[in-house]
GUKENU-855221 format. One record per residue (C-alpha): x, y, z negated; residue number from 1; residue in one letter. Coordinates in Angstrom, 2 decimals. Layout:
GUKENU-855221
+---------+---------+---------+------+------+
:       X :       Y :       Z : kegu : rodo :
+---------+---------+---------+------+------+
:       X :       Y :       Z :  NUM :    A :
...
+---------+---------+---------+------+------+
***
This chain:
GUKENU-855221
+---------+---------+---------+------+------+
:       X :       Y :       Z : kegu : rodo :
+---------+---------+---------+------+------+
: -121.99 :  204.25 :   34.37 :    1 :    M :
: -121.16 :  203.04 :   30.88 :    2 :    K :
: -120.39 :  199.57 :   32.27 :    3 :    F :
: -118.05 :  200.97 :   34.89 :    4 :    F :
: -116.39 :  203.26 :   32.33 :    5 :    Q :
: -115.79 :  200.31 :   29.97 :    6 :    E :
: -114.49 :  198.19 :   32.84 :    7 :    S :
: -112.17 :  201.00 :   33.82 :    8 :    R :
: -110.90 :  201.27 :   30.21 :    9 :    N :
: -110.31 :  197.53 :   30.01 :   10 :    V :
: -108.44 :  197.65 :   33.29 :   11 :    F :
: -106.19 :  200.45 :   32.04 :   12 :    L :
: -105.45 :  198.57 :   28.81 :   13 :    V :
: -104.56 :  195.41 :   30.72 :   14 :    V :
: -102.39 :  197.39 :   33.11 :   15 :    L :
: -100.57 :  199.01 :   30.20 :   16 :    A :
:  -99.97 :  195.60 :   28.63 :   17 :    M :
:  -98.50 :  194.33 :   31.89 :   18 :    V :
:  -96.01 :  197.21 :   31.96 :   19 :    F :
:  -95.07 :  196.64 :   28.31 :   20 :    V :
:  -94.57 :  192.91 :   28.75 :   21 :    L :
:  -92.53 :  193.47 :   31.89 :   22 :    S :
:  -90.26 :  195.86 :   30.02 :   23 :    A :
:  -89.92 :  193.42 :   27.12 :   24 :    C :
:  -89.02 :  190.62 :   29.49 :   25 :    G :
:  -85.95 :  192.49 :   30.69 :   26 :    N :
:  -84.67 :  193.73 :   27.35 :   27 :    T :
:  -81.26 :  192.36 :   26.44 :   28 :    G :
:  -81.14 :  189.95 :   29.38 :   29 :    S :
:  -79.48 :  189.76 :   32.74 :   30 :    G :
:  -80.50 :  193.09 :   34.13 :   31 :    G :
:  -80.34 :  194.66 :   30.67 :   32 :    S :
:  -80.23 :  198.42 :   30.61 :   33 :    Q :
:  -77.89 :  200.76 :   28.81 :   34 :    S :
:  -79.43 :  202.32 :   25.69 :   35 :    N :
:  -80.99 :  205.79 :   25.66 :   36 :    K :
:  -78.17 :  207.09 :   23.47 :   37 :    D :
:  -75.69 :  206.16 :   26.17 :   38 :    G :
:  -74.42 :  203.10 :   24.33 :   39 :    K :
:  -74.23 :  199.93 :   26.41 :   40 :    V :
:  -75.05 :  196.52 :   24.95 :   41 :    T :
:  -73.37 :  193.42 :   26.39 :   42 :    V :
:  -74.91 :  190.06 :   25.49 :   43 :    N :
:  -72.47 :  187.12 :   25.55 :   44 :    I :
:  -73.43 :  183.45 :   25.49 :   45 :    L :
:  -70.28 :  181.43 :   24.87 :   46 :    Q :
:  -69.71 :  177.70 :   24.50 :   47 :    S :
:  -66.74 :  177.30 :   22.16 :   48 :    K :
:  -68.12 :  176.74 :   18.69 :   49 :    V :
:  -64.64 :  176.11 :   17.26 :   50 :    E :
:  -63.60 :  179.75 :   17.63 :   51 :    F :
:  -66.97 :  181.37 :   16.96 :   52 :    K :
:  -65.79 :  183.48 :   14.01 :   53 :    E :
:  -62.54 :  184.51 :   15.72 :   54 :    Q :
:  -64.43 :  185.54 :   18.86 :   55 :    F :
:  -66.90 :  187.62 :   16.89 :   56 :    E :
:  -63.95 :  189.28 :   15.13 :   57 :    S :
:  -62.37 :  190.08 :   18.51 :   58 :    A :
:  -65.63 :  191.68 :   19.63 :   59 :    A :
:  -65.56 :  193.88 :   16.52 :   60 :    E :
:  -62.01 :  195.02 :   17.32 :   61 :    K :
:  -63.01 :  195.87 :   20.88 :   62 :    F :
:  -66.05 :  197.85 :   19.68 :   63 :    M :
:  -63.87 :  199.93 :   17.34 :   64 :    K :
:  -61.76 :  200.92 :   20.33 :   65 :    E :
:  -64.85 :  201.36 :   22.52 :   66 :    N :
:  -67.64 :  202.83 :   20.36 :   67 :    P :
:  -69.85 :  203.35 :   23.42 :   68 :    D :
:  -70.11 :  199.56 :   23.93 :   69 :    I :
:  -71.98 :  197.12 :   21.70 :   70 :    N :
:  -71.10 :  193.42 :   21.97 :   71 :    I :
:  -73.64 :  190.80 :   20.90 :   72 :    E :
:  -72.32 :  187.20 :   20.72 :   73 :    V :
:  -74.30 :  183.98 :   20.68 :   74 :    E :
:  -72.42 :  180.69 :   20.42 :   75 :    T :
:  -73.86 :  177.41 :   21.67 :   76 :    I :
:  -71.84 :  174.23 :   21.25 :   77 :    G :
:  -70.95 :  171.46 :   18.84 :   78 :    G :
:  -73.24 :  168.91 :   20.44 :   79 :    G :
:  -75.79 :  171.27 :   21.97 :   80 :    N :
:  -76.00 :  171.24 :   25.74 :   81 :    D :
:  -74.72 :  174.68 :   26.73 :   82 :    Y :
:  -75.77 :  174.38 :   30.37 :   83 :    S :
:  -79.33 :  173.54 :   29.40 :   84 :    Q :
:  -79.51 :  176.45 :   26.95 :   85 :    V :
:  -78.19 :  178.79 :   29.64 :   86 :    L :
:  -80.76 :  177.52 :   32.16 :   87 :    K :
:  -83.50 :  177.94 :   29.57 :   88 :    S :
:  -82.48 :  181.54 :   28.89 :   89 :    K :
:  -82.46 :  182.28 :   32.60 :   90 :    I :
:  -85.92 :  180.75 :   33.00 :   91 :    A :
:  -87.25 :  182.82 :   30.08 :   92 :    S :
:  -85.71 :  186.04 :   31.42 :   93 :    K :
:  -83.44 :  186.43 :   28.41 :   94 :    S :
:  -80.23 :  185.59 :   30.22 :   95 :    E :
:  -76.83 :  186.85 :   29.03 :   96 :    P :
:  -74.57 :  189.42 :   30.65 :   97 :    D :
:  -71.43 :  187.31 :   30.14 :   98 :    I :
:  -71.60 :  183.52 :   30.14 :   99 :    F :
:  -69.45 :  180.45 :   30.74 :  100 :    N :
:  -69.24 :  178.35 :   33.89 :  101 :    I :
:  -67.20 :  175.20 :   34.38 :  102 :    N :
:  -66.33 :  174.95 :   38.05 :  103 :    G :
:  -67.75 :  174.13 :   41.46 :  104 :    K :
:  -71.05 :  172.65 :   40.30 :  105 :    E :
:  -71.84 :  175.71 :   38.17 :  106 :    D :
:  -70.54 :  178.04 :   40.87 :  107 :    L :
:  -73.06 :  176.58 :   43.30 :  108 :    D :
:  -75.91 :  176.48 :   40.80 :  109 :    Y :
:  -75.51 :  180.05 :   39.53 :  110 :    H :
:  -74.23 :  181.69 :   42.73 :  111 :    K :
:  -77.23 :  184.07 :   42.91 :  112 :    D :
:  -76.29 :  185.69 :   39.59 :  113 :    R :
:  -72.48 :  185.66 :   39.70 :  114 :    L :
:  -70.71 :  188.99 :   40.09 :  115 :    L :
:  -67.54 :  188.97 :   42.18 :  116 :    E :
:  -64.54 :  189.55 :   39.89 :  117 :    L :
:  -61.67 :  189.39 :   42.41 :  118 :    T :
:  -60.25 :  192.84 :   41.66 :  119 :    T :
:  -60.21 :  192.50 :   37.87 :  120 :    M :
:  -56.81 :  192.62 :   36.14 :  121 :    D :
:  -57.66 :  189.41 :   34.30 :  122 :    S :
:  -58.05 :  187.68 :   37.67 :  123 :    V :
:  -54.99 :  189.20 :   39.32 :  124 :    K :
:  -52.76 :  188.20 :   36.39 :  125 :    K :
:  -53.69 :  184.51 :   36.24 :  126 :    V :
:  -50.51 :  182.39 :   36.11 :  127 :    L :
:  -51.43 :  180.06 :   38.95 :  128 :    D :
:  -53.92 :  180.85 :   41.72 :  129 :    E :
:  -54.89 :  177.18 :   41.81 :  130 :    N :
:  -56.56 :  177.70 :   38.44 :  131 :    L :
:  -59.04 :  179.99 :   40.18 :  132 :    L :
:  -60.05 :  177.53 :   42.90 :  133 :    S :
:  -62.94 :  175.99 :   40.90 :  134 :    P :
:  -64.61 :  179.42 :   40.71 :  135 :    V :
:  -63.67 :  180.79 :   44.11 :  136 :    S :
:  -65.62 :  180.82 :   47.37 :  137 :    L :
:  -64.68 :  182.43 :   50.69 :  138 :    D :
:  -61.63 :  184.14 :   49.13 :  139 :    D :
:  -63.78 :  185.68 :   46.42 :  140 :    K :
:  -63.43 :  184.88 :   42.71 :  141 :    T :
:  -66.40 :  184.65 :   40.35 :  142 :    Y :
:  -64.82 :  183.62 :   37.05 :  143 :    G :
:  -61.97 :  184.48 :   34.68 :  144 :    V :
:  -60.22 :  181.44 :   33.15 :  145 :    P :
:  -60.61 :  181.31 :   29.38 :  146 :    M :
:  -57.38 :  179.49 :   28.51 :  147 :    N :
:  -55.35 :  176.36 :   29.05 :  148 :    Q :
:  -56.16 :  173.44 :   26.82 :  149 :    E :
:  -54.97 :  169.92 :   26.41 :  150 :    G :
:  -56.31 :  166.96 :   24.52 :  151 :    Y :
:  -55.12 :  163.61 :   23.32 :  152 :    G :
:  -54.70 :  161.94 :   19.96 :  153 :    I :
:  -53.98 :  164.32 :   17.08 :  154 :    I :
:  -52.12 :  162.62 :   14.25 :  155 :    Y :
:  -51.09 :  163.32 :   10.68 :  156 :    N :
:  -47.29 :  163.23 :   10.59 :  157 :    K :
:  -47.13 :  162.60 :    6.86 :  158 :    E :
:  -49.31 :  159.50 :    7.15 :  159 :    I :
:  -47.27 :  158.23 :   10.08 :  160 :    F :
:  -44.06 :  158.74 :    8.11 :  161 :    E :
:  -45.41 :  156.95 :    5.04 :  162 :    K :
:  -46.60 :  154.06 :    7.22 :  163 :    A :
:  -43.17 :  153.94 :    8.89 :  164 :    N :
:  -44.53 :  154.63 :   12.38 :  165 :    I :
:  -42.51 :  156.34 :   15.11 :  166 :    D :
:  -44.92 :  158.19 :   17.41 :  167 :    V :
:  -42.41 :  157.81 :   20.26 :  168 :    E :
:  -43.02 :  154.07 :   20.14 :  169 :    S :
:  -46.57 :  154.54 :   21.49 :  170 :    I :
:  -46.39 :  154.02 :   25.24 :  171 :    K :
:  -49.43 :  151.83 :   25.91 :  172 :    S :
:  -52.88 :  150.93 :   24.61 :  173 :    L :
:  -51.36 :  147.79 :   23.08 :  174 :    D :
:  -48.92 :  149.99 :   21.16 :  175 :    D :
:  -51.78 :  152.22 :   20.02 :  176 :    L :
:  -53.72 :  149.20 :   18.76 :  177 :    K :
:  -50.68 :  147.98 :   16.80 :  178 :    K :
:  -50.33 :  151.40 :   15.17 :  179 :    V :
:  -54.03 :  151.55 :   14.26 :  180 :    A :
:  -53.86 :  148.01 :   12.84 :  181 :    K :
:  -50.74 :  148.82 :   10.82 :  182 :    K :
:  -52.33 :  151.93 :    9.33 :  183 :    I :
:  -55.54 :  150.04 :    8.60 :  184 :    D :
:  -53.60 :  147.38 :    6.68 :  185 :    S :
:  -52.10 :  150.09 :    4.45 :  186 :    Q :
:  -55.24 :  152.16 :    3.82 :  187 :    K :
:  -55.15 :  151.81 :    0.04 :  188 :    E :
:  -51.46 :  152.62 :   -0.25 :  189 :    D :
:  -51.87 :  155.59 :    2.09 :  190 :    L :
:  -54.98 :  156.76 :    0.21 :  191 :    N :
:  -57.02 :  157.13 :    3.40 :  192 :    I :
:  -60.39 :  155.81 :    4.56 :  193 :    E :
:  -59.52 :  154.76 :    8.12 :  194 :    A :
:  -57.00 :  155.05 :   10.92 :  195 :    A :
:  -59.44 :  156.89 :   13.23 :  196 :    F :
:  -62.59 :  159.00 :   13.09 :  197 :    A :
:  -64.59 :  158.39 :   16.28 :  198 :    L :
:  -67.41 :  160.97 :   16.62 :  199 :    P :
:  -70.09 :  158.76 :   18.14 :  200 :    G :
:  -72.58 :  161.64 :   17.99 :  201 :    K :
:  -70.59 :  163.69 :   20.48 :  202 :    E :
:  -71.28 :  162.65 :   24.07 :  203 :    K :
:  -68.67 :  165.07 :   25.43 :  204 :    W :
:  -65.89 :  163.41 :   23.42 :  205 :    V :
:  -66.77 :  160.04 :   24.95 :  206 :    L :
:  -67.56 :  161.17 :   28.49 :  207 :    S :
:  -65.63 :  164.35 :   29.25 :  208 :    D :
:  -62.45 :  163.38 :   27.43 :  209 :    H :
:  -62.17 :  159.65 :   26.76 :  210 :    A :
:  -63.58 :  158.49 :   30.11 :  211 :    A :
:  -62.06 :  161.25 :   32.21 :  212 :    S :
:  -58.43 :  160.18 :   31.72 :  213 :    V :
:  -59.28 :  156.72 :   33.09 :  214 :    F :
:  -60.88 :  158.24 :   36.21 :  215 :    L :
:  -57.86 :  160.27 :   37.28 :  216 :    T :
:  -56.48 :  157.77 :   39.79 :  217 :    D :
:  -59.92 :  157.13 :   41.30 :  218 :    D :
:  -59.88 :  160.72 :   42.56 :  219 :    F :
:  -56.12 :  161.14 :   43.18 :  220 :    D :
:  -55.85 :  163.41 :   40.14 :  221 :    N :
:  -57.96 :  166.05 :   41.96 :  222 :    T :
:  -61.10 :  167.67 :   40.62 :  223 :    I :
:  -62.22 :  168.63 :   44.12 :  224 :    E :
:  -62.30 :  164.98 :   45.21 :  225 :    K :
:  -64.49 :  164.14 :   42.23 :  226 :    A :
:  -66.84 :  166.96 :   43.21 :  227 :    V :
:  -67.14 :  165.59 :   46.74 :  228 :    Q :
:  -67.35 :  161.90 :   45.87 :  229 :    S :
:  -70.66 :  160.12 :   46.49 :  230 :    K :
:  -69.68 :  157.21 :   44.25 :  231 :    S :
:  -67.84 :  156.45 :   41.01 :  232 :    L :
:  -65.26 :  153.63 :   41.42 :  233 :    P :
:  -64.31 :  153.39 :   37.72 :  234 :    F :
:  -61.43 :  151.07 :   38.61 :  235 :    S :
:  -59.94 :  151.43 :   35.12 :  236 :    K :
:  -63.11 :  150.85 :   33.13 :  237 :    S :
:  -61.45 :  147.87 :   31.42 :  238 :    D :
:  -58.83 :  150.23 :   29.97 :  239 :    Q :
:  -61.53 :  152.64 :   28.82 :  240 :    L :
:  -63.25 :  149.79 :   26.99 :  241 :    K :
:  -60.00 :  148.81 :   25.33 :  242 :    K :
:  -59.37 :  152.39 :   24.25 :  243 :    Y :
:  -62.87 :  152.93 :   22.86 :  244 :    L :
:  -62.71 :  149.60 :   21.05 :  245 :    D :
:  -59.46 :  150.58 :   19.31 :  246 :    I :
:  -61.07 :  153.76 :   18.00 :  247 :    Q :
:  -64.39 :  152.08 :   17.18 :  248 :    K :
:  -62.88 :  149.10 :   15.36 :  249 :    D :
:  -60.48 :  151.15 :   13.24 :  250 :    F :
:  -62.75 :  154.16 :   12.64 :  251 :    S :
:  -64.53 :  155.47 :    9.60 :  252 :    K :
:  -68.01 :  153.94 :    9.79 :  253 :    Q :
:  -70.69 :  154.30 :   10.97 :  254 :    P :
:  -69.37 :  156.03 :   14.10 :  255 :    V :
:  -72.90 :  156.95 :   15.15 :  256 :    G :
:  -73.20 :  159.36 :   12.22 :  257 :    S :
:  -69.93 :  161.22 :   12.85 :  258 :    I :
:  -70.07 :  164.51 :   14.74 :  259 :    D :
:  -67.34 :  166.99 :   15.65 :  260 :    Y :
:  -67.54 :  168.86 :   12.35 :  261 :    S :
:  -67.29 :  165.70 :   10.26 :  262 :    Q :
:  -64.49 :  164.32 :   12.40 :  263 :    Q :
:  -62.32 :  167.42 :   12.27 :  264 :    V :
:  -63.25 :  169.13 :    9.00 :  265 :    E :
:  -64.42 :  166.43 :    6.60 :  266 :    E :
:  -62.19 :  163.55 :    7.65 :  267 :    L :
:  -59.03 :  164.65 :    9.46 :  268 :    F :
:  -58.42 :  168.03 :    7.82 :  269 :    S :
:  -58.79 :  166.51 :    4.36 :  270 :    T :
:  -56.30 :  163.73 :    5.12 :  271 :    G :
:  -58.88 :  160.92 :    5.01 :  272 :    K :
:  -58.00 :  159.59 :    8.48 :  273 :    V :
:  -54.71 :  159.44 :   10.35 :  274 :    A :
:  -55.84 :  160.13 :   13.93 :  275 :    M :
:  -58.59 :  161.79 :   15.95 :  276 :    I :
:  -59.12 :  162.27 :   19.66 :  277 :    Q :
:  -59.35 :  166.04 :   20.11 :  278 :    Q :
:  -57.45 :  168.96 :   21.61 :  279 :    G :
:  -55.60 :  172.07 :   20.56 :  280 :    N :
:  -58.94 :  173.89 :   20.18 :  281 :    W :
:  -59.36 :  172.02 :   16.89 :  282 :    A :
:  -56.31 :  173.67 :   15.32 :  283 :    Y :
:  -57.97 :  176.85 :   13.95 :  284 :    P :
:  -60.53 :  174.71 :   12.13 :  285 :    T :
:  -57.88 :  172.36 :   10.71 :  286 :    I :
:  -55.81 :  175.34 :    9.58 :  287 :    E :
:  -58.78 :  177.02 :    7.91 :  288 :    S :
:  -59.59 :  173.85 :    5.94 :  289 :    V :
:  -56.06 :  172.77 :    5.08 :  290 :    N :
:  -53.21 :  175.13 :    6.11 :  291 :    P :
:  -50.52 :  172.86 :    4.68 :  292 :    E :
:  -51.70 :  169.81 :    6.62 :  293 :    L :
:  -52.12 :  171.92 :    9.78 :  294 :    A :
:  -48.39 :  172.59 :    9.90 :  295 :    E :
:  -47.61 :  168.89 :    9.81 :  296 :    N :
:  -49.67 :  167.48 :   12.66 :  297 :    I :
:  -48.84 :  166.49 :   16.23 :  298 :    G :
:  -50.50 :  165.26 :   19.39 :  299 :    I :
:  -49.71 :  162.58 :   21.96 :  300 :    F :
:  -51.47 :  161.60 :   25.22 :  301 :    P :
:  -53.96 :  158.77 :   25.60 :  302 :    I :
:  -51.97 :  155.95 :   27.24 :  303 :    P :
:  -53.13 :  155.05 :   30.77 :  304 :    V :
:  -51.30 :  152.38 :   32.79 :  305 :    D :
:  -48.47 :  152.61 :   30.26 :  306 :    N :
:  -47.97 :  156.26 :   31.17 :  307 :    E :
:  -48.20 :  159.24 :   28.85 :  308 :    M :
:  -49.61 :  162.26 :   30.69 :  309 :    K :
:  -51.37 :  165.03 :   28.81 :  310 :    M :
:  -54.75 :  166.06 :   30.28 :  311 :    P :
:  -54.48 :  169.84 :   30.67 :  312 :    V :
:  -56.96 :  172.23 :   32.21 :  313 :    G :
:  -59.02 :  175.38 :   31.94 :  314 :    V :
:  -61.68 :  174.90 :   29.28 :  315 :    S :
:  -64.21 :  177.27 :   30.83 :  316 :    A :
:  -64.52 :  180.45 :   32.88 :  317 :    Y :
:  -66.09 :  183.78 :   31.98 :  318 :    W :
:  -68.75 :  184.91 :   34.45 :  319 :    A :
:  -70.52 :  188.26 :   34.63 :  320 :    V :
:  -74.21 :  188.43 :   35.49 :  321 :    N :
:  -74.79 :  190.25 :   38.77 :  322 :    S :
:  -78.40 :  190.89 :   37.72 :  323 :    K :
:  -77.35 :  193.01 :   34.74 :  324 :    S :
:  -77.43 :  196.80 :   34.89 :  325 :    D :
:  -74.37 :  198.24 :   36.64 :  326 :    E :
:  -73.15 :  199.95 :   33.45 :  327 :    K :
:  -73.50 :  196.66 :   31.60 :  328 :    V :
:  -71.49 :  194.90 :   34.33 :  329 :    Q :
:  -68.69 :  197.46 :   34.00 :  330 :    E :
:  -68.67 :  197.14 :   30.20 :  331 :    A :
:  -68.60 :  193.35 :   30.53 :  332 :    S :
:  -65.57 :  193.47 :   32.81 :  333 :    K :
:  -63.87 :  195.97 :   30.51 :  334 :    K :
:  -64.25 :  193.61 :   27.54 :  335 :    F :
:  -62.83 :  190.62 :   29.45 :  336 :    I :
:  -59.88 :  192.65 :   30.76 :  337 :    D :
:  -59.21 :  194.01 :   27.27 :  338 :    W :
:  -59.15 :  190.50 :   25.85 :  339 :    L :
:  -56.64 :  189.09 :   28.34 :  340 :    Y :
:  -54.51 :  191.97 :   29.61 :  341 :    T :
:  -54.27 :  194.65 :   26.90 :  342 :    E :
:  -51.84 :  194.38 :   23.98 :  343 :    D :
:  -54.42 :  194.14 :   21.19 :  344 :    E :
:  -56.41 :  191.53 :   23.08 :  345 :    G :
:  -53.32 :  189.47 :   23.86 :  346 :    K :
:  -52.48 :  189.37 :   20.15 :  347 :    K :
:  -55.95 :  187.96 :   19.53 :  348 :    V :
:  -55.47 :  185.33 :   22.25 :  349 :    I :
:  -52.19 :  184.07 :   20.78 :  350 :    L :
:  -52.56 :  184.61 :   17.04 :  351 :    N :
:  -56.27 :  184.28 :   16.31 :  352 :    E :
:  -57.72 :  182.13 :   19.07 :  353 :    F :
:  -54.49 :  180.06 :   19.13 :  354 :    K :
:  -54.90 :  179.79 :   22.91 :  355 :    F :
:  -52.33 :  178.53 :   25.37 :  356 :    I :
:  -52.18 :  181.57 :   27.70 :  357 :    P :
:  -53.37 :  181.23 :   31.26 :  358 :    V :
:  -52.30 :  184.79 :   32.19 :  359 :    H :
:  -48.97 :  186.49 :   32.90 :  360 :    K :
:  -47.01 :  188.77 :   30.55 :  361 :    D :
:  -47.39 :  186.70 :   27.39 :  362 :    Y :
:  -44.54 :  185.80 :   25.07 :  363 :    D :
:  -44.97 :  182.01 :   25.07 :  364 :    T :
:  -42.38 :  181.76 :   22.30 :  365 :    E :
:  -45.15 :  183.07 :   20.06 :  366 :    K :
:  -47.54 :  180.22 :   20.77 :  367 :    I :
:  -48.74 :  179.80 :   17.24 :  368 :    A :
:  -49.57 :  176.19 :   16.48 :  369 :    D :
:  -47.85 :  172.80 :   16.85 :  370 :    P :
:  -50.56 :  171.29 :   19.05 :  371 :    L :
:  -50.43 :  174.08 :   21.62 :  372 :    S :
:  -46.64 :  174.01 :   21.61 :  373 :    K :
:  -46.61 :  170.28 :   22.38 :  374 :    E :
:  -49.21 :  170.63 :   25.13 :  375 :    I :
:  -47.36 :  173.58 :   26.66 :  376 :    Y :
:  -44.21 :  171.44 :   26.68 :  377 :    K :
:  -45.98 :  168.70 :   28.66 :  378 :    Y :
:  -47.27 :  171.33 :   31.09 :  379 :    A :
:  -43.80 :  172.82 :   31.58 :  380 :    E :
:  -42.40 :  169.35 :   32.32 :  381 :    E :
:  -45.22 :  168.56 :   34.75 :  382 :    G :
:  -46.33 :  165.55 :   32.69 :  383 :    E :
:  -50.01 :  166.36 :   32.92 :  384 :    T :
:  -53.21 :  165.11 :   34.52 :  385 :    S :
:  -56.30 :  166.93 :   35.76 :  386 :    Q :
:  -59.57 :  167.24 :   33.90 :  387 :    W :
:  -61.63 :  165.06 :   36.22 :  388 :    I :
:  -64.75 :  165.69 :   34.15 :  389 :    F :
:  -64.81 :  169.17 :   35.68 :  390 :    K :
:  -65.92 :  167.38 :   38.86 :  391 :    G :
:  -68.79 :  165.47 :   37.26 :  392 :    Y :
:  -72.31 :  166.07 :   38.62 :  393 :    P :
:  -74.28 :  168.71 :   36.72 :  394 :    T :
:  -75.69 :  167.30 :   33.49 :  395 :    G :
:  -73.81 :  164.02 :   33.92 :  396 :    Y :
:  -72.23 :  164.04 :   30.45 :  397 :    T :
:  -75.40 :  164.47 :   28.42 :  398 :    N :
:  -77.88 :  162.76 :   30.70 :  399 :    D :
:  -75.77 :  159.85 :   31.91 :  400 :    S :
:  -72.20 :  158.80 :   31.12 :  401 :    L :
:  -72.09 :  160.34 :   27.65 :  402 :    G :
:  -75.40 :  158.75 :   26.68 :  403 :    S :
:  -74.46 :  155.32 :   28.03 :  404 :    Y :
:  -71.06 :  155.28 :   26.28 :  405 :    L :
:  -72.70 :  156.52 :   23.10 :  406 :    Q :
:  -75.11 :  153.58 :   23.22 :  407 :    N :
:  -72.13 :  151.27 :   23.60 :  408 :    Y :
:  -70.08 :  152.56 :   20.66 :  409 :    V :
:  -73.09 :  152.45 :   18.32 :  410 :    I :
:  -73.91 :  148.90 :   19.40 :  411 :    G :
:  -77.09 :  149.49 :   21.37 :  412 :    E :
:  -75.81 :  148.29 :   24.76 :  413 :    S :
:  -73.01 :  146.31 :   26.34 :  414 :    T :
:  -70.07 :  148.10 :   27.90 :  415 :    F :
:  -70.78 :  146.55 :   31.33 :  416 :    D :
:  -74.34 :  147.86 :   31.18 :  417 :    D :
:  -73.09 :  151.35 :   30.29 :  418 :    A :
:  -70.68 :  151.45 :   33.25 :  419 :    I :
:  -73.25 :  150.01 :   35.66 :  420 :    S :
:  -75.76 :  152.70 :   34.70 :  421 :    K :
:  -73.07 :  155.40 :   34.92 :  422 :    A :
:  -72.19 :  154.38 :   38.49 :  423 :    K :
:  -75.84 :  154.40 :   39.57 :  424 :    K :
:  -76.44 :  157.78 :   37.95 :  425 :    A :
:  -73.45 :  159.28 :   39.81 :  426 :    W :
:  -74.69 :  157.97 :   43.15 :  427 :    E :
:  -78.19 :  159.25 :   42.45 :  428 :    S :
:  -76.89 :  162.71 :   41.54 :  429 :    A :
:  -74.80 :  162.95 :   44.71 :  430 :    R :
:  -77.45 :  161.87 :   47.23 :  431 :    K :
+---------+---------+---------+------+------+
***
């Protein structure tokens, strides 16, 4: 009897442990419950490291207005692979309630945990319904666009003026090379270290942004065609090489040691280089480091086929986890709607995030920074191109194209080898 009693006790202990571990596995993850005191906690995993502090501040403002909701923010970016971190959290049952998706590939991958958001105010008030197509399926929408962004070559106007360079004279890659060479020849007089700062550590800068503009024509300037394509033509790879070589040859060295933070904060914001390839998302960082310099910068497109079109798109979409508790889902939607459609949130979008609005009822005259103003001007005039990288296969930037181009710029492979591998990787991913 003693044996059976002990066995029974052991069984009860094990059973209790199972219940405890099961409860722990669901705490604070997709499927998270509202707290016993009635307060709801929303866990957000967001990918934009450049506005981490501003986003956390916005969450604090929302919580003051909504004391029954607690917002917890985790930021993954700046070289970390957000998609892999998200997948890891899902696998470990610690998934977020709000997270970022980037279009059709993510829509398909995460479809089992995406809550339909069609009736939200922040969906209904999007400026252009086409902006919702990457996160829509069967007339249902599963994401709220974060903002419009554009990227190109950010330049220091004071350095250009001292070097006697007219930015309007840059119409081609040959013109860009002449400008870089002219600045390089005057480095000592200009008191700078280089014309460019190429962040060779950042695969996304090389793959998502540099390469993408030279893939536009291959897919008729349509993300959807890139999503559907079984092969990667790369008909303008020679122009990509020329562009990367200009940056690489006239960059602060070694390029393999430069990351986003060094490029933007340590080199450009301190006036040590004249140009960087980045977008308007970099402005808050530049302003925080050097407010005076931030008011005297501009941006121009990367020349392609002697044309100057600004790549403009939606940086990411907010998704709500359908596996979260219903009260958590409602609180998640309330926070997103507050951020984009209520007066206090809209002030944050324009003045603190420095976003180019993607929703209606914003005073675009109040777009705060010179980079966003210039990009918005290109968008108004229709002189833009699509973000083809939004149609890349899942993981293609970090696992394939970004890695191969990184090896090229740091001198560990030939350019032809990088492109050959990139084409094969695309075909393999789309089988």
